[in-house]
DOGULO-239726 format. One record per residue (C-alpha): residue number from 1; residue in three letters; x, y, z. Coordinates in steps of 0.05 Angstrom, whole numbers, plus 5000, padded with zeros to 4 digits. Layout:
<recs>
+-----+-----+------+------+------+
:   i :  aa :   xx :   yy :   zz :
+-----+-----+------+------+------+
: NUM : Ala :    X :    Y :    Z :
...
+-----+-----+------+------+------+
</recs>
This chain:
<recs>
+-----+-----+------+------+------+
:   i :  aa :   xx :   yy :   zz :
+-----+-----+------+------+------+
:   1 : Val : 8100 : 5815 : 5428 :
:   2 : Ala : 8163 : 5774 : 5416 :
:   3 : Val : 8152 : 5737 : 5482 :
:   4 : Arg : 8080 : 5722 : 5465 :
:   5 : Met : 8100 : 5696 : 5396 :
:   6 : Arg : 8151 : 5651 : 5429 :
:   7 : Ile : 8098 : 5625 : 5477 :
:   8 : Lys : 8053 : 5608 : 5418 :
:   9 : Leu : 8109 : 5573 : 5381 :
:  10 : Ile : 8122 : 5532 : 5444 :
:  11 : Tyr : 8048 : 5516 : 5446 :
:  12 : Cys : 8049 : 5490 : 5374 :
:  13 : Gly : 8105 : 5443 : 5395 :
:  14 : Val : 8069 : 5423 : 5459 :
:  15 : Arg : 8006 : 5406 : 5420 :
:  16 : Cys : 8046 : 5356 : 5380 :
:  17 : Leu : 8068 : 5324 : 5445 :
:  18 : Glu : 8024 : 5318 : 5507 :
:  19 : Met : 7990 : 5380 : 5533 :
:  20 : Ala : 7967 : 5337 : 5591 :
:  21 : Tyr : 8037 : 5339 : 5621 :
:  22 : Val : 8060 : 5412 : 5612 :
:  23 : Ala : 8076 : 5456 : 5671 :
:  24 : Val : 8019 : 5496 : 5702 :
:  25 : Asn : 8051 : 5563 : 5689 :
:  26 : Gln : 8060 : 5544 : 5616 :
:  27 : Tyr : 7985 : 5533 : 5608 :
:  28 : Phe : 7968 : 5599 : 5643 :
:  29 : Gln : 8019 : 5636 : 5600 :
:  30 : Leu : 7985 : 5610 : 5538 :
:  31 : Val : 7917 : 5633 : 5564 :
:  32 : Glu : 7946 : 5701 : 5584 :
:  33 : Ser : 7977 : 5709 : 5515 :
:  34 : Ala : 7911 : 5692 : 5480 :
:  35 : Leu : 7874 : 5743 : 5523 :
:  36 : Glu : 7925 : 5798 : 5510 :
:  37 : Asp : 7925 : 5785 : 5435 :
:  38 : Gly : 7849 : 5777 : 5430 :
:  39 : Asp : 7861 : 5708 : 5400 :
:  40 : Gly : 7791 : 5678 : 5407 :
:  41 : Glu : 7808 : 5613 : 5369 :
:  42 : Leu : 7867 : 5597 : 5415 :
:  43 : Leu : 7829 : 5616 : 5478 :
:  44 : Ala : 7769 : 5574 : 5457 :
:  45 : Glu : 7815 : 5515 : 5449 :
:  46 : Leu : 7848 : 5526 : 5516 :
:  47 : Ile : 7781 : 5530 : 5553 :
:  48 : Ser : 7749 : 5471 : 5518 :
:  49 : Tyr : 7739 : 5406 : 5557 :
:  50 : Arg : 7760 : 5368 : 5495 :
:  51 : His : 7830 : 5397 : 5502 :
:  52 : Pro : 7885 : 5353 : 5532 :
:  53 : His : 7899 : 5402 : 5590 :
:  54 : Val : 7837 : 5372 : 5623 :
:  55 : Gln : 7878 : 5310 : 5638 :
:  56 : Asn : 7934 : 5350 : 5670 :
:  57 : Glu : 7930 : 5337 : 5745 :
:  58 : Lys : 7981 : 5391 : 5760 :
:  59 : Leu : 7928 : 5444 : 5744 :
:  60 : Arg : 7887 : 5421 : 5804 :
:  61 : Val : 7939 : 5442 : 5856 :
:  62 : Asn : 7937 : 5513 : 5885 :
:  63 : Phe : 7899 : 5536 : 5823 :
:  64 : Glu : 7861 : 5592 : 5860 :
:  65 : Ser : 7925 : 5631 : 5875 :
:  66 : Gln : 7953 : 5617 : 5806 :
:  67 : Cys : 7890 : 5645 : 5773 :
:  68 : Gln : 7893 : 5708 : 5816 :
:  69 : Ala : 7967 : 5717 : 5799 :
:  70 : Tyr : 7958 : 5711 : 5723 :
:  71 : Phe : 7890 : 5742 : 5708 :
:  72 : Gln : 7849 : 5804 : 5722 :
:  73 : Pro : 7774 : 5799 : 5740 :
:  74 : Pro : 7731 : 5767 : 5714 :
:  75 : Phe : 7781 : 5719 : 5682 :
:  76 : Asp : 7812 : 5700 : 5749 :
:  77 : Glu : 7746 : 5673 : 5775 :
:  78 : Leu : 7728 : 5645 : 5706 :
:  79 : Phe : 7790 : 5601 : 5702 :
:  80 : Ala : 7785 : 5581 : 5775 :
:  81 : Ala : 7714 : 5557 : 5760 :
:  82 : His : 7740 : 5522 : 5697 :
:  83 : Ile : 7789 : 5482 : 5738 :
:  84 : Arg : 7737 : 5466 : 5791 :
:  85 : Cys : 7694 : 5439 : 5734 :
:  86 : Ile : 7753 : 5395 : 5711 :
:  87 : Ile : 7758 : 5368 : 5782 :
:  88 : Ala : 7683 : 5355 : 5784 :
:  89 : Leu : 7687 : 5318 : 5718 :
:  90 : Ser : 7743 : 5274 : 5744 :
:  91 : Glu : 7700 : 5257 : 5804 :
:  92 : Arg : 7639 : 5243 : 5759 :
:  93 : Asp : 7600 : 5297 : 5794 :
:  94 : Ser : 7557 : 5321 : 5736 :
:  95 : Ser : 7514 : 5369 : 5777 :
:  96 : Asn : 7575 : 5406 : 5805 :
:  97 : Ala : 7607 : 5406 : 5736 :
:  98 : Phe : 7545 : 5439 : 5708 :
:  99 : Ala : 7544 : 5491 : 5764 :
: 100 : Cys : 7618 : 5509 : 5752 :
: 101 : Gln : 7608 : 5514 : 5677 :
: 102 : Leu : 7547 : 5558 : 5687 :
: 103 : Phe : 7592 : 5605 : 5727 :
: 104 : Val : 7644 : 5602 : 5671 :
: 105 : Val : 7592 : 5625 : 5620 :
: 106 : Gln : 7565 : 5680 : 5665 :
: 107 : Ser : 7636 : 5706 : 5678 :
: 108 : Phe : 7656 : 5705 : 5605 :
: 109 : Leu : 7591 : 5740 : 5585 :
: 110 : Lys : 7610 : 5798 : 5631 :
: 111 : Ala : 7677 : 5805 : 5596 :
: 112 : Phe : 7646 : 5795 : 5527 :
: 113 : Gln : 7595 : 5851 : 5539 :
: 114 : Ala : 7651 : 5898 : 5559 :
: 115 : Gln : 7686 : 5887 : 5492 :
: 116 : Lys : 7662 : 5947 : 5451 :
: 117 : Glu : 7671 : 5945 : 5376 :
: 118 : Glu : 7702 : 5876 : 5382 :
: 119 : Asn : 7678 : 5805 : 5372 :
: 120 : Trp : 7741 : 5763 : 5378 :
: 121 : Gly : 7709 : 5727 : 5437 :
: 122 : Leu : 7656 : 5693 : 5393 :
: 123 : Pro : 7695 : 5627 : 5386 :
: 124 : Val : 7701 : 5625 : 5463 :
: 125 : Leu : 7627 : 5639 : 5472 :
: 126 : Ala : 7611 : 5582 : 5424 :
: 127 : Val : 7654 : 5532 : 5462 :
: 128 : Val : 7632 : 5550 : 5533 :
: 129 : Thr : 7558 : 5548 : 5515 :
: 130 : Arg : 7567 : 5482 : 5479 :
: 131 : Asp : 7600 : 5452 : 5540 :
: 132 : Leu : 7546 : 5481 : 5584 :
: 133 : Arg : 7493 : 5445 : 5544 :
: 134 : Leu : 7531 : 5379 : 5545 :
: 135 : Phe : 7541 : 5383 : 5621 :
: 136 : Ala : 7468 : 5399 : 5629 :
: 137 : Leu : 7449 : 5337 : 5589 :
: 138 : Glu : 7494 : 5294 : 5632 :
: 139 : Ala : 7466 : 5325 : 5696 :
: 140 : Glu : 7396 : 5313 : 5671 :
: 141 : Lys : 7410 : 5239 : 5659 :
: 142 : Cys : 7440 : 5231 : 5728 :
: 143 : Met : 7382 : 5267 : 5761 :
: 144 : Ala : 7331 : 5224 : 5723 :
: 145 : Ala : 7368 : 5161 : 5743 :
: 146 : Ser : 7367 : 5182 : 5816 :
: 147 : Gly : 7291 : 5195 : 5814 :
: 148 : His : 7292 : 5271 : 5813 :
: 149 : Lys : 7222 : 5298 : 5800 :
: 150 : Lys : 7243 : 5351 : 5749 :
: 151 : Pro : 7308 : 5331 : 5716 :
: 152 : Ala : 7294 : 5377 : 5656 :
: 153 : Asp : 7302 : 5438 : 5702 :
: 154 : Val : 7377 : 5437 : 5692 :
: 155 : Leu : 7368 : 5441 : 5616 :
: 156 : Glu : 7321 : 5500 : 5624 :
: 157 : Arg : 7373 : 5536 : 5667 :
: 158 : Ala : 7425 : 5523 : 5613 :
: 159 : Ala : 7376 : 5549 : 5560 :
: 160 : Asp : 7363 : 5612 : 5601 :
: 161 : Gln : 7437 : 5627 : 5605 :
: 162 : Ile : 7449 : 5614 : 5531 :
: 163 : Met : 7390 : 5659 : 5515 :
: 164 : Ser : 7424 : 5714 : 5555 :
: 165 : Cys : 7485 : 5706 : 5511 :
: 166 : Phe : 7440 : 5707 : 5449 :
: 167 : Arg : 7409 : 5773 : 5471 :
: 168 : Val : 7477 : 5805 : 5478 :
: 169 : Cys : 7497 : 5783 : 5408 :
: 170 : Val : 7431 : 5799 : 5372 :
: 171 : Ser : 7428 : 5869 : 5402 :
: 172 : Asp : 7497 : 5889 : 5374 :
: 173 : Asn : 7478 : 5931 : 5314 :
: 174 : Arg : 7548 : 5949 : 5290 :
: 175 : Thr : 7551 : 5978 : 5221 :
: 176 : Val : 7616 : 5941 : 5208 :
: 177 : Val : 7592 : 5869 : 5201 :
: 178 : Glu : 7661 : 5839 : 5210 :
: 179 : Arg : 7664 : 5864 : 5282 :
: 180 : Ser : 7591 : 5852 : 5299 :
: 181 : Lys : 7573 : 5803 : 5355 :
: 182 : Arg : 7512 : 5784 : 5314 :
: 183 : Leu : 7557 : 5736 : 5276 :
: 184 : Gly : 7552 : 5691 : 5337 :
: 185 : Thr : 7476 : 5687 : 5338 :
: 186 : Leu : 7468 : 5624 : 5296 :
: 187 : Val : 7515 : 5583 : 5339 :
: 188 : Leu : 7475 : 5601 : 5400 :
: 189 : Val : 7408 : 5589 : 5365 :
: 190 : Asn : 7430 : 5519 : 5346 :
: 191 : Gln : 7449 : 5505 : 5418 :
: 192 : Leu : 7380 : 5529 : 5440 :
: 193 : Phe : 7346 : 5487 : 5387 :
: 194 : Lys : 7380 : 5425 : 5414 :
: 195 : Ile : 7355 : 5440 : 5484 :
: 196 : Tyr : 7284 : 5459 : 5464 :
: 197 : Phe : 7276 : 5396 : 5422 :
: 198 : Arg : 7302 : 5356 : 5481 :
: 199 : Ile : 7252 : 5386 : 5531 :
: 200 : Asn : 7196 : 5388 : 5479 :
: 201 : Lys : 7186 : 5464 : 5478 :
: 202 : Leu : 7186 : 5475 : 5404 :
: 203 : His : 7143 : 5538 : 5409 :
: 204 : Leu : 7204 : 5574 : 5437 :
: 205 : Cys : 7240 : 5563 : 5370 :
: 206 : Lys : 7194 : 5610 : 5332 :
: 207 : Pro : 7224 : 5677 : 5355 :
: 208 : Leu : 7294 : 5649 : 5344 :
: 209 : Ile : 7277 : 5631 : 5272 :
: 210 : Arg : 7249 : 5700 : 5262 :
: 211 : Ala : 7313 : 5731 : 5289 :
: 212 : Ile : 7358 : 5691 : 5243 :
: 213 : Asp : 7314 : 5703 : 5182 :
: 214 : Ser : 7323 : 5778 : 5194 :
: 215 : Cys : 7399 : 5771 : 5190 :
: 216 : Asp : 7403 : 5774 : 5114 :
: 217 : Asn : 7468 : 5813 : 5113 :
: 218 : Leu : 7507 : 5763 : 5156 :
: 219 : Arg : 7546 : 5704 : 5129 :
: 220 : Phe : 7544 : 5642 : 5173 :
: 221 : Ser : 7587 : 5580 : 5166 :
: 222 : Lys : 7560 : 5524 : 5123 :
: 223 : Ala : 7563 : 5475 : 5182 :
: 224 : Gln : 7520 : 5520 : 5225 :
: 225 : Met : 7471 : 5532 : 5169 :
: 226 : Val : 7463 : 5457 : 5159 :
: 227 : Thr : 7447 : 5448 : 5233 :
: 228 : Tyr : 7399 : 5507 : 5231 :
: 229 : Arg : 7361 : 5483 : 5170 :
: 230 : Tyr : 7358 : 5413 : 5199 :
: 231 : Phe : 7322 : 5438 : 5262 :
: 232 : Val : 7277 : 5487 : 5224 :
: 233 : Gly : 7258 : 5429 : 5177 :
: 234 : Lys : 7242 : 5384 : 5235 :
: 235 : Lys : 7198 : 5438 : 5267 :
: 236 : Ala : 7162 : 5450 : 5201 :
: 237 : Met : 7150 : 5375 : 5196 :
: 238 : Phe : 7118 : 5373 : 5265 :
: 239 : Asp : 7077 : 5434 : 5245 :
: 240 : Ser : 7052 : 5396 : 5183 :
: 241 : Asp : 7085 : 5447 : 5137 :
: 242 : Phe : 7114 : 5392 : 5094 :
: 243 : Lys : 7137 : 5435 : 5035 :
: 244 : Lys : 7179 : 5479 : 5080 :
: 245 : Ala : 7204 : 5418 : 5117 :
: 246 : Ala : 7226 : 5385 : 5052 :
: 247 : Glu : 7261 : 5449 : 5029 :
: 248 : Cys : 7300 : 5457 : 5095 :
: 249 : Leu : 7318 : 5384 : 5103 :
: 250 : Glu : 7340 : 5378 : 5030 :
: 251 : Tyr : 7386 : 5437 : 5040 :
: 252 : Ala : 7414 : 5405 : 5103 :
: 253 : Phe : 7425 : 5338 : 5068 :
: 254 : Asn : 7456 : 5368 : 5004 :
: 255 : His : 7504 : 5414 : 5042 :
: 256 : Cys : 7523 : 5365 : 5098 :
: 257 : Phe : 7594 : 5340 : 5092 :
: 258 : Val : 7596 : 5274 : 5053 :
: 259 : Thr : 7641 : 5245 : 5108 :
: 260 : Ser : 7589 : 5260 : 5162 :
: 261 : Gln : 7550 : 5196 : 5149 :
: 262 : Arg : 7517 : 5196 : 5217 :
: 263 : Asn : 7489 : 5266 : 5207 :
: 264 : Arg : 7467 : 5251 : 5135 :
: 265 : Arg : 7430 : 5190 : 5160 :
: 266 : Leu : 7396 : 5230 : 5215 :
: 267 : Ile : 7372 : 5282 : 5164 :
: 268 : Leu : 7344 : 5227 : 5120 :
: 269 : Ile : 7304 : 5197 : 5177 :
: 270 : Tyr : 7261 : 5261 : 5174 :
: 271 : Leu : 7268 : 5278 : 5100 :
: 272 : Ile : 7243 : 5210 : 5075 :
: 273 : Pro : 7174 : 5212 : 5109 :
: 274 : Val : 7165 : 5285 : 5088 :
: 275 : Lys : 7182 : 5269 : 5015 :
: 276 : Met : 7135 : 5209 : 5015 :
: 277 : Leu : 7079 : 5254 : 5040 :
: 278 : Leu : 7094 : 5298 : 4980 :
: 279 : Gly : 7092 : 5238 : 4932 :
: 280 : Glu : 7167 : 5225 : 4925 :
: 281 : Phe : 7192 : 5157 : 4947 :
: 282 : Pro : 7264 : 5138 : 4965 :
: 283 : Lys : 7306 : 5093 : 4921 :
: 284 : Arg : 7326 : 5025 : 4949 :
: 285 : Glu : 7400 : 5041 : 4939 :
: 286 : Leu : 7394 : 5104 : 4982 :
: 287 : Leu : 7361 : 5066 : 5039 :
: 288 : Leu : 7412 : 5010 : 5037 :
: 289 : Lys : 7471 : 5059 : 5034 :
: 290 : His : 7448 : 5095 : 5097 :
: 291 : Lys : 7422 : 5032 : 5133 :
: 292 : Leu : 7350 : 5056 : 5132 :
: 293 : Glu : 7317 : 4991 : 5111 :
: 294 : His : 7262 : 5009 : 5161 :
: 295 : Phe : 7230 : 5052 : 5108 :
: 296 : Met : 7234 : 5001 : 5051 :
: 297 : Asp : 7169 : 4964 : 5064 :
: 298 : Ile : 7134 : 5029 : 5082 :
: 299 : Ala : 7151 : 5060 : 5014 :
: 300 : Lys : 7132 : 4995 : 4978 :
: 301 : Ala : 7065 : 4990 : 5014 :
: 302 : Val : 7045 : 5062 : 5001 :
: 303 : Arg : 7064 : 5058 : 4927 :
: 304 : Lys : 7024 : 4994 : 4917 :
: 305 : Gly : 6965 : 5013 : 4962 :
: 306 : Asn : 6978 : 4952 : 5005 :
: 307 : Leu : 6947 : 4968 : 5073 :
: 308 : Val : 6968 : 4900 : 5102 :
: 309 : Leu : 7041 : 4910 : 5086 :
: 310 : Phe : 7037 : 4982 : 5110 :
: 311 : Ser : 7008 : 4963 : 5177 :
: 312 : Asp : 7058 : 4906 : 5186 :
: 313 : Ala : 7118 : 4951 : 5169 :
: 314 : Leu : 7095 : 5004 : 5219 :
: 315 : Glu : 7087 : 4953 : 5273 :
: 316 : Lys : 7154 : 4918 : 5258 :
: 317 : His : 7195 : 4982 : 5263 :
: 318 : Glu : 7150 : 5018 : 5313 :
: 319 : Ser : 7204 : 5028 : 5366 :
: 320 : Phe : 7252 : 5058 : 5315 :
: 321 : Phe : 7200 : 5106 : 5288 :
: 322 : Ile : 7177 : 5127 : 5357 :
: 323 : His : 7248 : 5138 : 5381 :
: 324 : Phe : 7260 : 5189 : 5325 :
: 325 : Gly : 7190 : 5219 : 5330 :
: 326 : Val : 7166 : 5201 : 5260 :
: 327 : Phe : 7114 : 5148 : 5276 :
: 328 : Leu : 7055 : 5196 : 5274 :
: 329 : Ile : 7082 : 5229 : 5211 :
: 330 : Leu : 7086 : 5161 : 5177 :
: 331 : Glu : 7015 : 5145 : 5198 :
: 332 : Lys : 6993 : 5204 : 5155 :
: 333 : Leu : 7015 : 5162 : 5095 :
: 334 : Thr : 6954 : 5118 : 5108 :
: 335 : Ile : 6909 : 5164 : 5066 :
: 336 : Ile : 6958 : 5161 : 5007 :
: 337 : Thr : 6957 : 5085 : 5014 :
: 338 : Tyr : 6881 : 5087 : 5010 :
: 339 : Arg : 6886 : 5132 : 4948 :
: 340 : Asn : 6932 : 5083 : 4913 :
: 341 : Leu : 6889 : 5023 : 4932 :
: 342 : Phe : 6826 : 5057 : 4906 :
: 343 : Arg : 6862 : 5076 : 4842 :
: 344 : Lys : 6873 : 5002 : 4831 :
: 345 : Val : 6798 : 4990 : 4839 :
: 346 : Tyr : 6787 : 5043 : 4785 :
: 347 : Leu : 6838 : 5012 : 4738 :
: 348 : Ile : 6808 : 4942 : 4747 :
: 349 : Leu : 6736 : 4963 : 4735 :
: 350 : Gly : 6754 : 5011 : 4679 :
: 351 : Thr : 6694 : 5057 : 4689 :
: 352 : His : 6681 : 5127 : 4717 :
: 353 : Gln : 6620 : 5105 : 4757 :
: 354 : Leu : 6645 : 5059 : 4811 :
: 355 : Pro : 6600 : 5022 : 4861 :
: 356 : Leu : 6614 : 5037 : 4934 :
: 357 : Lys : 6612 : 4962 : 4946 :
: 358 : Ala : 6675 : 4953 : 4905 :
: 359 : Phe : 6713 : 4999 : 4952 :
: 360 : Glu : 6684 : 4963 : 5013 :
: 361 : Asp : 6707 : 4896 : 4984 :
: 362 : Ala : 6777 : 4924 : 4971 :
: 363 : Leu : 6782 : 4947 : 5044 :
: 364 : Arg : 6758 : 4879 : 5068 :
: 365 : Phe : 6811 : 4846 : 5024 :
: 366 : Met : 6863 : 4889 : 5059 :
: 367 : Asn : 6839 : 4864 : 5128 :
: 368 : Val : 6811 : 4932 : 5150 :
: 369 : Glu : 6773 : 4918 : 5214 :
: 370 : Asp : 6698 : 4933 : 5223 :
: 371 : Val : 6692 : 4960 : 5152 :
: 372 : Asp : 6624 : 4973 : 5122 :
: 373 : Ile : 6595 : 5016 : 5067 :
: 374 : Asp : 6593 : 5077 : 5112 :
: 375 : Glu : 6666 : 5069 : 5130 :
: 376 : Ala : 6684 : 5064 : 5056 :
: 377 : Gln : 6644 : 5128 : 5042 :
: 378 : Cys : 6680 : 5165 : 5098 :
: 379 : Ile : 6748 : 5146 : 5070 :
: 380 : Leu : 6727 : 5166 : 4999 :
: 381 : Ala : 6699 : 5233 : 5025 :
: 382 : Gly : 6766 : 5247 : 5058 :
: 383 : Leu : 6804 : 5231 : 4994 :
: 384 : Ile : 6758 : 5275 : 4952 :
: 385 : Asp : 6764 : 5332 : 5003 :
: 386 : Lys : 6841 : 5329 : 5000 :
: 387 : Asn : 6839 : 5327 : 4924 :
: 388 : Tyr : 6870 : 5258 : 4921 :
: 389 : Ile : 6808 : 5237 : 4880 :
: 390 : Arg : 6768 : 5283 : 4834 :
: 391 : Gly : 6695 : 5265 : 4836 :
: 392 : Tyr : 6634 : 5259 : 4881 :
: 393 : Ile : 6594 : 5207 : 4918 :
: 394 : Ser : 6523 : 5193 : 4893 :
: 395 : His : 6487 : 5168 : 4954 :
: 396 : Gln : 6423 : 5156 : 4914 :
: 397 : His : 6458 : 5106 : 4867 :
: 398 : Gln : 6511 : 5083 : 4918 :
: 399 : Lys : 6566 : 5100 : 4870 :
: 400 : Val : 6628 : 5144 : 4864 :
: 401 : Val : 6629 : 5185 : 4801 :
: 402 : Ile : 6700 : 5206 : 4785 :
: 403 : Ser : 6727 : 5256 : 4735 :
: 404 : Lys : 6743 : 5232 : 4665 :
: 405 : Gln : 6804 : 5277 : 4664 :
: 406 : Asn : 6859 : 5262 : 4713 :
: 407 : Pro : 6814 : 5228 : 4766 :
: 408 : Phe : 6873 : 5213 : 4811 :
: 409 : Pro : 6918 : 5275 : 4812 :
: 410 : Val : 6992 : 5266 : 4827 :
: 411 : Val : 7006 : 5271 : 4901 :
: 412 : Lys : 7041 : 5337 : 4917 :
+-----+-----+------+------+------+
</recs>
C-alpha cells in the first residue's frame, strides 16, 4: 500500500510537469496501481486519449511485452490495443483507431462484468465509450470523404457496442445503490443519443428514455441530466410534443453551467422555436447575448402577423435553420402568423361579422400567391379547427362570425 501511495504521489508531481516524457514503466506502474486499488477515476484518466501520455513516443516501443509483464488478462490485451490505437491516431488512420478502441471497450466490458458487487469501473466505462463514439465519428467522415457507400455503418457498430455496455449496467439490480452499475446508465444513454441523432434513428431513443425514467431511485450528475433533457426535448420537438419539449429544454437551459455559452446557445436554438409555437417570444437582449439574431425577424413577423417579413426571414437564414433541423418547425409558425394577421383585420373592422373578402384582401396585401376566396376560407377553417379563432364560417352570407367573448384565444 505504501508503494502504491508513493506511486500516486509521484504521479501528482508528474501531472504538473509533462506526462508525455515519463518513463514507460512509470506509466504502467500508475495503471497497475489504479487497477489494484480499484481507482476508477485515475484509471479513466490514464486510458483517456485526452491525457498527455498519448504524446509519449516511448510507449510505442516493445509495448506488447510490457503489457504482458504488468497486467493479467484481459487488461494486457486491453492496454496493448490502447497503445495500438495511439499509434493509429498518430498515423491519422481513423479506421484502425476505431477498430482498436472497439477492442478496448470489448475487453474492458469483460472485466467490468466480472466485478461483482462493485462499480468502481464506471468512470473508465464512460471514458472508453466516449472515445469510441468520437473515433467512430472521425472514421465516418473519412469514409464519406473517400466515397464509401455506407459510412454510417461504423457509427452503428459503435452504438451496438455501447448498447452492450448499457445492458450490463441496466441489468444490475443491486439493493445497495452506491455499488450498483445502474449509476452508469445515463452516461451511456447520452452517448447513444448522440449517435442516434447523428444517423437519424430517433425511434431507437424511446426504450432508452423509458429505462431512464424508471430509475427514480438513482441520482445522476447535473451535467448528465442536462445532456439527457436536451436530447429528450429535441426528440419531443420532432414528435410535435411541444409542451414536453419546452419543459425538457427549459430544464437543460436553466441547469446548464453559465460558463458553457456554446451549450446554452445550442439549447436555445431548439427552445426558442418551441416557445414561439406555445405563444412565448424571445427578448431581443437574449437573442443578442447568444448571437441568435437569426430568430429576431421571425419573432417580429409572427407577433405582427407580417407574412412578407416572415417569408423573407425564413429564406434569409434558411441554411442556418436547416443545419440545426428547425426549419420545418419554424414553418409551423405560419399558422400563428395568419392568426395574428386576421386578428388585425378584426380590430380594424371592429365587428363580429367579418366578410371573407376582407381576409382575402389581407392575404393579397401580404403577397400570398394564387390567393382567392376559397384559399382564405381554408386558412380560416384551419385556424378555427385549432382554436386560434372562435367562430364559424357562414358560406351563405360569405362571412366569418366570430365569438363576442375572447374571439382570438391566447396561443398556448
